[in-house]
C-alpha positions in Angstrom: -11.1 -32.7 7.7 -7.5 -32.3 8.8 -6.3 -29.4 11.0 -3.7 -27.4 9.1 -1.0 -25.2 10.7 0.5 -22.7 8.2 3.2 -20.1 8.7 0.8 -17.2 8.3 -1.6 -15.3 10.6 -4.8 -13.5 9.8 -4.8 -9.9 8.7 -7.8 -7.7 8.7 -6.7 -5.0 6.3 -4.4 -4.5 3.3 -0.9 -5.2 4.3 2.4 -4.0 3.0 5.6 -6.1 3.6 8.8 -4.1 3.3 11.8 -6.0 2.0 14.1 -3.7 4.0 13.4 -0.9 6.5 11.8 2.1 4.7 12.5 5.8 5.2 9.6 8.1 6.3 9.4 9.3 2.7 9.1 5.7 1.4 6.3 5.0 3.9 4.4 8.2 3.0 4.6 7.3 -0.7 3.5 3.7 -0.1 0.5 4.9 1.9 -0.5 7.2 -0.9 -0.7 4.1 -3.2 -2.3 1.8 -0.6 -4.2 4.1 1.8 -4.7 2.7 5.3 -2.6 -0.4 4.8 -0.9 -2.0 7.8 2.9 -2.3 7.4 5.4 -5.0 8.5 8.8 -6.3 7.6 8.9 -9.1 5.1 10.2 -11.5 7.8 6.8 -11.2 9.5 5.4 -13.1 6.5 7.9 -15.9 7.0 8.4 -16.3 10.7 6.1 -17.3 13.6 5.3 -14.6 16.2 8.4 -13.4 18.0 7.4 -14.8 21.4 9.4 -18.0 21.7 7.5 -19.4 24.7 10.4 -19.1 27.1 8.5 -16.9 29.6 5.7 -19.4 29.8 8.1 -22.3 30.4 9.9 -20.3 33.1 6.6 -19.5 34.8 5.6 -23.2 34.7 8.9 -24.3 36.2 8.6 -21.8 39.0 5.0 -22.8 39.7 5.7 -26.5 39.7 8.5 -25.9 42.2 6.3 -23.7 44.4 3.3 -26.1 44.6 5.1 -29.3 45.3 5.2 -28.7 49.1 1.5 -28.0 49.1 0.7 -31.6 48.6 1.2 -32.1 52.4 -1.0 -29.2 53.4 -4.7 -29.3 54.1 -6.6 -28.8 50.9 -3.3 -27.9 49.2 -4.6 -29.8 46.2 -6.9 -26.9 45.3 -4.0 -24.5 45.0 -2.0 -27.1 43.0 -4.6 -27.8 40.5 -5.7 -24.1 40.0 -2.1 -22.8 39.7 -0.9 -25.5 37.3 -4.1 -25.3 35.2 -3.2 -21.7 34.4 0.6 -22.3 34.0 0.2 -25.3 31.6 -2.5 -23.6 29.5 -0.1 -20.7 28.9 2.5 -22.9 27.3 2.2 -22.9 23.5 5.7 -24.0 22.5 7.9 -26.9 23.6 11.4 -26.1 22.1 13.3 -29.1 23.5 12.9 -32.5 25.1 13.8 -31.0 28.5 10.9 -28.5 28.2 8.6 -31.4 27.2 9.7 -33.3 30.3 8.9 -30.3 32.5 5.5 -29.9 30.9 4.7 -33.6 31.3 5.8 -33.5 34.9 3.5 -30.6 35.6 0.5 -32.4 34.0 1.2 -35.5 36.1 1.5 -33.5 39.3 -1.7 -31.5 38.6 -3.6 -34.6 37.7 -2.4 -36.2 40.9 -3.9 -33.3 42.9 -7.2 -33.5 41.0 -7.7 -37.2 41.6 -6.5 -37.1 45.2 -8.9 -34.3 46.0 -12.1 -35.4 44.2 -11.6 -39.2 44.0 -14.9 -41.0 43.2 -16.7 -37.6 43.0 -14.7 -36.7 39.9 -17.1 -35.3 37.3 -19.9 -35.2 39.8 -18.9 -32.3 41.9 -19.3 -28.9 40.0 -15.8 -27.9 41.3 -14.2 -30.8 39.4 -15.7 -30.0 36.0 -12.8 -27.7 34.8 -10.4 -30.5 35.4 -12.1 -33.5 33.7 -12.6 -34.7 30.1 -14.8 -37.3 28.4 -12.7 -40.0 26.8 -15.1 -42.5 25.2 -17.6 -43.5 27.8 -15.4 -42.5 30.7 -14.8 -39.3 32.6 -11.0 -38.9 33.2 -8.6 -36.3 34.6 -7.9 -34.0 31.7 -4.3 -33.3 32.7 -3.5 -37.0 32.7 -5.1 -37.4 29.3 -2.8 -34.8 27.9 0.2 -36.4 29.8 -0.6 -39.7 28.0 -0.8 -37.9 24.7 2.6 -36.4 25.3 4.5 -39.4 26.5 2.3 -42.4 25.6 3.2 -45.6 27.6 6.0 -44.0 29.6 5.7 -44.7 33.3 5.2 -41.6 35.5 7.9 -40.7 38.0 7.0 -41.4 41.7 7.7 -37.7 42.5 4.8 -36.7 40.3 2.3 -39.5 41.3 3.6 -40.8 44.6 0.6 -42.8 45.8 -0.8 -46.1 44.5 -4.5 -45.1 44.0 -3.5 -42.3 41.7 -0.9 -44.4 39.9 -3.5 -47.1 39.2 -6.0 -44.5 37.9 -3.3 -43.1 35.6 -2.5 -46.6 34.3 -6.3 -47.0 33.6 -6.4 -43.8 31.6 -3.3 -44.8 29.7 -4.8 -48.1 28.7 -8.1 -46.5 27.8 -6.5 -44.0 25.5 -4.2 -46.6 24.0 -7.3 -48.5 22.7 -8.7 -45.5 20.9 -8.1 -44.7 17.2 -4.9 -42.8 16.8 -4.4 -39.2 15.6 -1.6 -38.3 13.3 0.7 -35.5 12.1 1.3 -35.2 8.3 4.2 -33.1 7.0 3.4 -30.9 4.1 5.6 -28.7 2.0 8.7 -27.3 3.8 11.1 -24.5 3.1 14.7 -25.3 2.2 16.7 -26.6 5.2 13.6 -26.7 7.5 13.4 -29.0 10.5 10.2 -30.3 12.1 9.8 -30.6 15.9 6.9 -32.5 17.6 6.4 -32.3 21.3 10.0 -31.1 21.8 11.6 -33.8 19.6 12.8 -33.6 16.1 11.0 -35.8 13.6 11.6 -36.7 9.9 11.0 -33.9 7.4 10.0 -35.9 4.3 6.9 -34.2 2.8 4.0 -36.5 3.0 5.3 -38.5 5.9 3.0 -39.2 8.8 3.5 -39.7 12.5 0.9 -41.5 14.6 -0.1 -39.7 17.8 -2.0 -40.4 20.9 -5.2 -38.2 20.9 -4.7 -35.1 23.0 -2.7 -31.8 23.0 0.4 -31.7 20.9 3.0 -29.1 20.0 4.6 -28.6 16.6 7.2 -26.2 15.3 9.2 -25.8 12.0 12.6 -24.2 12.0 15.0 -23.1 9.2 18.3 -22.3 10.8 17.6 -19.7 13.5 14.2 -18.8 12.1 11.1 -20.4 13.6 8.7 -20.6 10.6 5.8 -22.2 12.4 4.8 -22.8 16.0 1.6 -23.9 17.5 -0.4 -26.4 19.5 -3.6 -28.3 18.9 -5.9 -30.6 20.7 -6.3 -33.7 18.5 -9.3 -36.0 18.7 -9.6 -39.6 17.6 -8.6 -40.0 14.0 -7.7 -36.3 13.5 -4.8 -35.3 11.4 -2.5 -32.3 12.0 -0.8 -31.1 8.8 2.3 -29.0 9.4 3.3 -26.9 6.3 5.8 -24.1 6.1 7.2 -23.8 2.6 8.4 -20.1 2.9 11.7 -19.7 4.6 14.9 -17.6 4.3 15.9 -19.1 0.9 12.5 -18.6 -0.5 12.3 -15.1 1.0 15.6 -14.1 -0.8 14.2 -15.3 -4.1 11.1 -13.3 -3.6 13.1 -10.2 -2.7 15.2 -10.6 -5.9 12.0 -10.6 -8.0 10.6 -7.5 -6.2 13.8 -5.6 -6.7 13.7 -6.3 -10.5 11.8 -4.3 -13.1 10.0 -7.1 -14.8 6.3 -6.5 -15.2 3.8 -9.2 -14.1 6.4 -11.6 -12.6 5.0 -14.8 -11.2 5.0 -15.1 -7.4 6.7 -18.4 -6.3 4.2 -20.9 -5.0 6.1 -21.2 -1.7 5.4 -17.5 -1.0 1.8 -17.8 -2.1 1.1 -20.2 0.9 1.5 -17.5 3.6 0.2 -14.8 1.2 -3.1 -16.6 0.7 -3.3 -17.3 4.4 -3.5 -13.5 5.0 -7.0 -13.6 3.3 -6.5 -9.9 2.3 -4.7 -7.9 -0.4 -0.9 -8.3 0.2 1.8 -5.9 -1.2 5.6 -6.0 -1.3 7.5 -2.7 -1.2 11.1 -1.9 -2.0 12.4 1.4 -0.6 13.9 3.8 -3.1 14.5 7.3 -1.6 10.9 8.3 -1.4 9.9 6.6 -4.6 9.4 2.9 -3.6 8.4 0.0 -5.8 5.1 -1.4 -4.6 3.8 -4.7 -6.0 0.5 -6.4 -5.3 1.2 -10.1 -5.0 -1.9 -11.9 -3.6 -3.3 -12.6 -7.0 -0.3 -14.8 -8.0 1.6 -12.2 -10.0 3.7 -9.1 -9.1 1.4 -6.2 -10.2 3.1 -2.8 -10.0 1.0 -0.2 -8.1 1.6 3.2 -9.7 1.8 6.4 -7.7 -1.5 8.3 -7.8 -1.5 11.3 -10.1 -0.8 14.5 -8.4 -3.9 16.6 -7.9 -4.2 19.3 -10.5 -5.1 22.7 -9.1 -6.3 25.2 -11.6 -4.1 28.3 -11.7 -5.7 31.7 -12.0 -2.9 32.6 -14.4 -2.7 31.4 -18.0 -0.6 32.4 -21.1 -2.2 32.5 -24.5 -0.4 32.6 -27.9 -1.9 32.8 -31.3 -1.2 33.1 -35.0 -3.4 33.8 -37.9 -4.1 36.3 -40.7 -6.7 39.0 -41.6 -7.1 42.5 -42.9 -5.8 45.9 -42.2 -7.0 49.2 -43.7 -6.2 52.9 -43.5 -6.5 55.8 -46.0 -2.9 56.8 -45.2 -1.7 53.9 -47.4 -2.8 56.0 -50.4 -2.1 59.5 -49.0 1.4 58.7 -47.8 2.4 56.8 -50.9 0.7 58.9 -53.6 4.1 60.4 -54.7 5.4 56.8 -55.1 2.7 56.1 -57.6 0.0 54.5 -55.3 -3.1 54.1 -57.5 -6.4 55.4 -56.4 -8.1 52.0 -55.8 -9.5 50.0 -52.9 -6.6 47.6 -53.0 -4.3 50.5 -52.0 -6.0 51.1 -48.7 -6.6 47.4 -47.8 -3.8 45.0 -46.9 -3.7 41.3 -46.2 -2.2 40.9 -42.8 -0.4 37.9 -41.1 -0.6 38.3 -37.3 0.9 37.0 -34.1 -0.3 37.6 -30.5 0.5 36.7 -26.9 -1.0 37.7 -23.6 -1.1 36.8 -19.9 -4.5 36.4 -18.4 -5.6 36.5 -14.7 -9.0 34.9 -14.1 -11.3 35.0 -11.1 -14.6 33.2 -11.6 -16.3 34.9 -14.6 -14.0 37.9 -14.5 -10.7 38.1 -16.4 -8.1 40.7 -17.1 -5.1 40.4 -19.4 -2.0 42.2 -20.7 -0.6 41.3 -24.1 0.5 42.4 -27.5 -0.4 41.8 -31.1 1.8 42.2 -34.2 0.3 42.7 -37.6 2.3 42.9 -40.8 0.7 44.6 -43.8 1.8 43.0 -47.0 1.6 44.2 -50.6 2.8 47.2 -52.5 2.3 50.7 -51.0 1.2 49.2 -47.6 3.8 51.1 -45.6 3.7 54.3 -43.7 6.7 56.8 -43.2 8.0 56.8 -39.6 11.1 58.9 -39.0 13.6 58.0 -41.7 12.0 54.6 -42.5 8.9 53.2 -44.0 7.1 50.7 -41.7 4.5 48.1 -42.5 4.5 46.5 -39.1 1.8 47.5 -36.6 2.3 46.6 -32.9 -0.6 46.7 -30.5 0.4 46.3 -26.8 -2.8 46.4 -24.8 -4.7 45.7 -21.6 -7.9 43.7 -21.7 -10.9 43.2 -19.4 -14.1 41.2 -19.5 -14.9 37.5 -19.6 -12.3 34.7 -19.9 -13.4 34.2 -23.5 -14.1 37.8 -24.8 -12.5 41.1 -23.6 -12.4 44.7 -24.6 -8.9 46.0 -25.2 -7.1 49.3 -25.2 -3.5 50.4 -25.8 -1.2 52.3 -28.1 -1.1 51.0 -31.7 2.2 51.8 -33.2 3.3 53.8 -35.1 0.7 56.5 -34.2 -2.7 55.3 -33.0 -4.7 54.8 -29.9 -6.1 51.3 -30.3 -9.4 50.0 -28.9 -10.8 46.7 -29.8 -12.2 43.3 -28.9 -10.5 40.0 -28.7 -12.1 36.6 -28.2 -11.1 32.9 -27.9 -13.0 29.7 -28.1 -11.6 26.4 -26.6 -11.6 23.6 -29.2 -10.0 20.6 -27.6 -7.4 20.4 -24.8 -5.5 23.6 -24.8 -6.2 24.4 -28.5 -8.2 27.6 -29.2 -9.7 29.6 -32.0 -8.9 33.3 -31.7 -10.3 36.5 -33.2 -9.3 40.2 -32.9 -10.8 43.5 -33.9 -9.0 46.8 -33.5 -9.9 50.4 -34.3 -6.9 52.7 -34.3 -7.7 56.4 -33.7 -5.0 58.6 -35.2 -2.9 60.6 -32.7 -1.7 64.0 -34.1 2.0 64.0 -34.8 3.7 67.4 -34.6 6.3 68.2 -37.3 9.4 70.4 -37.1 9.5 73.8 -38.4 6.5 75.3 -40.1 5.2 72.0 -41.4 1.7 71.4 -40.4 1.0 68.6 -37.8 0.4 65.2 -39.2 -3.2 64.0 -38.5 -3.4 60.2 -39.3 -6.5 58.8 -40.7 -8.2 56.0 -38.7 -6.9 52.4 -39.0 -9.1 49.3 -39.0 -7.9 45.7 -38.5 -9.4 42.3 -38.0 -7.7 38.9 -38.0 -8.4 35.4 -36.8 -6.5 32.1 -36.3 -5.6 29.4 -33.9 -4.1 29.7 -30.4 -2.7 27.6 -27.5 -3.2 28.0 -23.8 -0.5 27.4 -21.2 -1.6 27.1 -17.6 
């Protein structure tokens, strides 16, 4: 199975990639849609980690310079091998041929110290084990095996392996490894304008092309302009294949951003972008800032799926407004007595009127208790269904009132114009949504009305009203 290097790292939670820096309001809104998600700029999906390896190379250069004089000191080889073992292991990038030459020289000099110190006891003394490797049937100096992998048949400089016994041993390792089955590097899909670098040297970029390698440690990077899309190293065994693939670069990023900024629903994520997205192995989102109302797309399933803002939590208000309309009945003996001179007949129809009605109130609720303030208007229809009031005859009865009781049924009290004290009951039954059925009963106790002069006071007869209909609630 080939070893594959991709331009994506592992993520351990949902991840949001921003196409441009978000405002705090954008970030808060995105977190409401994808709670707990990690956030990063979109370039983090495209580029290799920001560390370019320069610090490790600088350290290696300084260490190699510092340990060269130790070769003439007693047991200086122990310091050389220990210090260069750490410095070479820390190198993960070779950005140029000059850096590769430095790395090769350090491997040669470290291996020289290992062989010079342990000699025939290499692999037998416990202290030598960190510095050796099995190559086929032989135990060899590990640093020299990596040096051969890096430079193949190139002859080592005398400054790095100055003495003949060590040079002969290095030549033997070189011959042993040359007889082994080769490893290889295969180039996969690449971003537009990408360049591939292997062990500090640029190689061909044709997808599917293959470069044979000496087994050992190798360094690969892919660059598109100033952006390093991929960087890594791998220890390749006999017959192993390293596949370098980095299809998502600046050009592909700009195409993805254009899709994310659009309004199309369910747009297809380009396959080049899906390579690093799949590599995350977690849900991946793209976000476009928009003054606190960002566009957020889930993209790891191959299509841009819009993530809607969560509905705002609904908090029930203790206040509600109720309106209603309907029809019913209104009766008072004064319809006959006050209209007898106008020819009102002595019948039941004279004292009973059909009544359209309207009502509205505001209710305050606390648990099972409710109180309200409202008004009802009833219009008595038909001949002789008016009462004299001042200089006019009125057939409109207005009932402003206060109510107390349960949210669905309450006792009411208030003035009932034109000249009654009203007491009653009102009820409402929810039907569906905010639609209600409503019902009202009112008894009007007549309030004595003084008259001018010697005219006797007017003592109204009681009034009775009942009506029902439909209503609507507004929270």
